[in-house]
DOLUM-354414 format. One line per 5 residues: number of its first residue (from 1); for each residue z, y, x negated of N, C-alpha, C, O. Coordinates in steps of 0.02 Angstrom, whole numbers. Example, Ala and Ser with C-alpha at 12.3 -4.5 7.8 and 13.67 -1.06 7.14 Angstrom:
<atoms>
1> 390 -284 -660 390 -225 -615 390 -165 -660 423 -166 -712; 354 -112 -642 357 -53 -684 394 2 -645 402 57 -670
</atoms>
This chain:
<atoms>
1> 3480 4634 -3567 3468 4703 -3585 3422 4704 -3646 3435 4671 -3697; 3368 4743 -3640 3319 4747 -3695 3343 4791 -3751 3394 4825 -3745; 3307 4791 -3807 3327 4831 -3865 3331 4906 -3852 3376 4939 -3877; 3284 4933 -3813 3286 5004 -3798 3347 5022 -3757 3381 5072 -3770; 3362 4981 -3707 3421 4993 -3665 3485 4989 -3707 3531 5028 -3697
6> 3488 4941 -3753 3547 4936 -3797 3554 4997 -3842 3609 5023 -3852; 3497 5020 -3868 3497 5080 -3910 3522 5141 -3871 3564 5179 -3895; 3495 5150 -3810 3515 5208 -3769 3588 5205 -3750 3622 5257 -3748; 3613 5146 -3736 3684 5138 -3720 3727 5157 -3781 3776 5193 -3775; 3708 5133 -3840 3744 5149 -3901 3741 5224 -3915 3791 5255 -3934
11> 3683 5254 -3904 3674 5326 -3917 3717 5367 -3869 3751 5414 -3891; 3717 5351 -3805 3756 5389 -3757 3831 5381 -3770 3869 5428 -3762; 3851 5321 -3791 3922 5311 -3808 3941 5351 -3870 3996 5380 -3872; 3897 5354 -3919 3910 5394 -3980 3917 5467 -3962 3964 5501 -3985; 3871 5493 -3922 3872 5564 -3903 3935 5579 -3862 3970 5628 -3876
16> 3950 5537 -3812 4008 5549 -3770 4073 5549 -3812 4114 5593 -3804; 4081 5500 -3856 4143 5496 -3896 4148 5555 -3945 4203 5580 -3958; 4091 5578 -3972 4092 5636 -4017 4114 5699 -3981 4150 5740 -4010; 4093 5707 -3919 4113 5766 -3881 4187 5762 -3861 4223 5812 -3867; 4209 5704 -3838 4278 5697 -3815 4328 5709 -3872 4383 5733 -3860
21> 4308 5695 -3933 4353 5707 -3991 4369 5782 -3998 4425 5800 -4014; 4320 5824 -3985 4329 5896 -3995 4339 5935 -3930 4366 5991 -3930; 4318 5906 -3874 4325 5938 -3808 4354 5885 -3761 4318 5856 -3721; 4420 5873 -3765 4451 5817 -3730 4441 5814 -3654 4440 5760 -3626; 4434 5871 -3622 4427 5870 -3549 4353 5866 -3526 4339 5871 -3467
26> 4308 5857 -3573 4237 5859 -3558 4216 5801 -3512 4238 5745 -3519; 4173 5819 -3465 4138 5769 -3424 4066 5769 -3448 4033 5821 -3449; 4042 5711 -3468 3974 5705 -3495 3931 5664 -3449 3950 5609 -3428; 3872 5690 -3432 3824 5654 -3391 3756 5656 -3426 3737 5706 -3456; 3722 5600 -3422 3656 5594 -3454 3603 5585 -3401 3613 5549 -3352
31> 3546 5620 -3410 3491 5617 -3363 3427 5604 -3402 3420 5625 -3460; 3380 5571 -3370 3316 5558 -3402 3312 5489 -3431 3355 5446 -3419; 3260 5478 -3469 3248 5412 -3499 3226 5419 -3571 3200 5470 -3593; 3239 5366 -3608 3213 5358 -3675 3225 5420 -3718 3282 5442 -3724; 3173 5448 -3747 3181 5505 -3792 3186 5571 -3754 3190 5624 -3784
36> 3185 5567 -3688 3190 5628 -3647 3259 5635 -3615 3265 5663 -3561; 3310 5609 -3647 3377 5614 -3620 3402 5686 -3621 3389 5723 -3669; 3436 5705 -3569 3468 5770 -3566 3542 5759 -3553 3561 5716 -3512; 3584 5796 -3586 3656 5791 -3580 3684 5852 -3545 3667 5909 -3562; 3727 5841 -3496 3763 5895 -3464 3837 5887 -3481 3865 5833 -3472
41> 3867 5940 -3505 3938 5939 -3523 3974 5991 -3480 3954 6049 -3478; 4027 5969 -3447 4067 6013 -3405 4138 6013 -3433 4167 5960 -3445; 4166 6073 -3445 4232 6078 -3475 4265 6144 -3457 4232 6196 -3451; 4330 6142 -3447 4369 6203 -3436 4371 6245 -3500 4382 6306 -3496; 4362 6214 -3557 4363 6251 -3621 4306 6302 -3625 4310 6347 -3667
46> 4256 6296 -3584 4200 6342 -3585 4214 6407 -3549 4175 6454 -3552; 4270 6411 -3514 4286 6470 -3475 4288 6532 -3521 4320 6532 -3573; 4252 6584 -3500 4250 6647 -3537 4200 6646 -3595 4192 6697 -3629; 4167 6590 -3607 4118 6586 -3661 4047 6598 -3634 4031 6577 -3579; 4006 6631 -3674 3935 6637 -3658 3903 6568 -3665 3928 6525 -3701
51> 3847 6558 -3631 3814 6493 -3634 3796 6474 -3706 3805 6416 -3724; 3773 6520 -3746 3757 6504 -3816 3819 6480 -3854 3814 6436 -3896; 3877 6509 -3839 3939 6487 -3871 3958 6417 -3848 3982 6376 -3887; 3947 6403 -3783 3961 6336 -3757 3916 6285 -3792 3940 6232 -3813; 3853 6301 -3799 3806 6255 -3831 3824 6244 -3905 3821 6188 -3930
56> 3843 6297 -3939 3863 6291 -4009 3924 6246 -4016 3929 6207 -4063; 3971 6253 -3969 4031 6211 -3971 4013 6137 -3963 4039 6095 -4000; 3968 6123 -3917 3946 6053 -3907 3908 6029 -3969 3922 5974 -3994; 3861 6068 -3993 3821 6046 -4050 3863 6038 -4113 3846 5997 -4156; 3916 6076 -4120 3959 6070 -4179 3993 6002 -4182 4016 5981 -4236
61> 3997 5967 -4127 4026 5900 -4126 3983 5850 -4166 4007 5796 -4184; 3921 5869 -4179 3874 5822 -4210 3844 5846 -4276 3791 5823 -4297; 3879 5893 -4307 3855 5921 -4370 3837 5866 -4420 3783 5867 -4449; 3882 5819 -4430 3870 5765 -4479 3815 5717 -4456 3776 5693 -4497; 3811 5705 -4390 3759 5660 -4364 3689 5691 -4373 3641 5654 -4385
66> 3683 5757 -4366 3619 5790 -4377 3601 5789 -4452 3544 5778 -4470; 3652 5802 -4494 3640 5802 -4566 3616 5735 -4591 3570 5731 -4632; 3646 5681 -4564 3630 5613 -4587 3564 5588 -4558 3535 5540 -4583; 3540 5620 -4504 3479 5597 -4472 3492 5549 -4414 3445 5527 -4381; 3555 5532 -4402 3571 5488 -4346 3548 5519 -4281 3522 5485 -4237
71> 3558 5585 -4274 3530 5624 -4218 3481 5674 -4246 3492 5702 -4300; 3426 5684 -4211 3379 5736 -4234 3367 5789 -4181 3340 5842 -4196; 3387 5775 -4119 3379 5825 -4066 3426 5806 -4009 3441 5747 -3998; 3449 5856 -3972 3493 5844 -3915 3482 5900 -3865 3495 5958 -3879; 3457 5882 -3807 3446 5930 -3753 3509 5933 -3711 3532 5883 -3684
76> 3538 5993 -3705 3602 5999 -3670 3602 6055 -3619 3563 6103 -3622; 3646 6048 -3571 3664 6102 -3526 3740 6100 -3520 3771 6047 -3527; 3770 6156 -3507 3843 6159 -3503 3864 6198 -3441 3828 6241 -3416; 3923 6181 -3416 3952 6216 -3359 4028 6218 -3368 4057 6176 -3401; 4058 6268 -3337 4131 6274 -3337 4159 6230 -3282 4133 6229 -3226
81> 4211 6194 -3298 4245 6151 -3249 4287 6193 -3203 4319 6166 -3158
</atoms>
């Protein structure tokens, strides 16, 4: 496994574990390659929430990671389970 593949694996694991901590029933899927990764999060917790509220809930999982610069962008989509 090359360095980029190792980095992407570490990044997806970081993102998945950060979401599961705050949204335990979340199903996380990643699409795309390299810097064009897109994350889809599916959770029953999103029921009754507007899409913007769902996205805010997901993004709030990474407040510290964005502040520190570990993450600088995250493309997401959300759905109700």
